[in-house]
C-alpha positions in Angstrom: 160.8 63.3 132.1 161.6 59.6 131.2 157.9 58.7 131.3 157.0 61.3 128.8 159.8 60.3 126.4 158.9 56.6 126.8 155.2 57.3 126.1 156.1 59.4 123.1 158.3 56.7 121.7 155.6 54.0 122.3 153.1 56.2 120.4 155.5 56.7 117.6 156.2 53.0 117.3 152.5 52.2 117.3 152.0 54.8 114.6 154.7 53.3 112.5 153.3 49.8 113.0 149.9 51.0 111.7 151.5 52.6 108.7 153.4 49.4 107.9 150.3 47.3 108.2 148.4 49.8 105.8 151.3 49.7 103.3 151.3 45.9 103.4 147.6 45.8 102.7 148.0 48.3 99.9 150.8 46.3 98.4 148.7 43.1 98.5 145.8 44.9 96.7 148.2 46.3 94.1 149.6 42.8 93.5 146.2 41.4 93.1 145.1 44.1 90.6 148.3 43.7 88.7 147.9 39.9 88.4 144.3 40.2 87.4 145.1 42.9 84.7 147.9 40.7 83.4 145.7 37.6 83.2 143.0 39.7 81.5 145.5 40.9 78.9 146.6 37.3 78.2 143.0 36.2 77.7 142.4 39.1 75.3 145.3 37.9 73.3 143.9 34.4 73.4 146.8 33.1 75.4 146.3 30.0 77.5 148.1 29.2 80.7 148.7 25.5 80.8 150.1 23.7 83.8 152.0 20.7 82.4 153.3 19.5 85.8 152.1 16.4 87.6 150.9 18.1 90.8 148.6 21.1 90.2 147.4 21.1 93.8 150.9 21.5 95.1 151.5 24.3 92.6 148.3 26.1 93.8 149.4 25.7 97.4 152.8 27.2 96.6 151.2 30.2 94.9 148.9 30.7 97.9 151.7 30.6 100.3 153.9 33.0 98.3 151.2 35.5 97.2 148.0 35.0 99.2 144.7 33.3 98.5 143.2 36.1 96.3 146.1 36.0 93.8 146.1 32.2 93.8 142.4 32.2 93.1 142.8 34.6 90.2 145.6 32.5 88.7 143.7 29.2 89.3 140.7 30.7 87.4 142.9 31.3 84.4 145.0 28.2 84.6 144.3 25.0 82.6 145.8 21.8 84.0 147.0 19.2 81.5 146.0 16.3 83.8 142.3 17.5 83.4 142.5 17.5 79.6 140.3 14.9 77.8 143.2 13.1 76.2 145.0 9.9 76.9 148.0 9.7 79.2 150.2 9.1 76.2 149.1 12.3 74.6 149.6 14.1 78.0 153.2 12.7 78.2 153.8 13.8 74.6 152.7 17.3 75.4 154.8 17.4 78.5 157.8 16.3 76.5 157.1 18.9 73.7 156.9 21.6 76.4 160.1 20.3 78.0 158.1 19.9 81.2 157.3 23.7 81.3 160.7 25.0 80.1 159.5 25.8 76.5 157.1 28.5 75.5 155.5 29.2 72.1 
């Protein structure tokens, strides 16, 4: 009798683990679709995401770790990095100060 109960419980646990894995995959896809939709809406409204920090690679790595590579790629495709702008370092510093290092929005 104990063998039957144990086997039933093992099967039930495996079924629950498969369900959890499927739900996690669905959640990841939903997050990605949500982020891509949001970024598309911002582009339609001619909004620009500008990273004013000093270390864009670290930011991208943090996004990848937190949300996965697909979402990080979508964000990176819509993100402009101030360090890559064709302006002098003085102008970049002035823009960082005007943005309060990312704490101000317009």
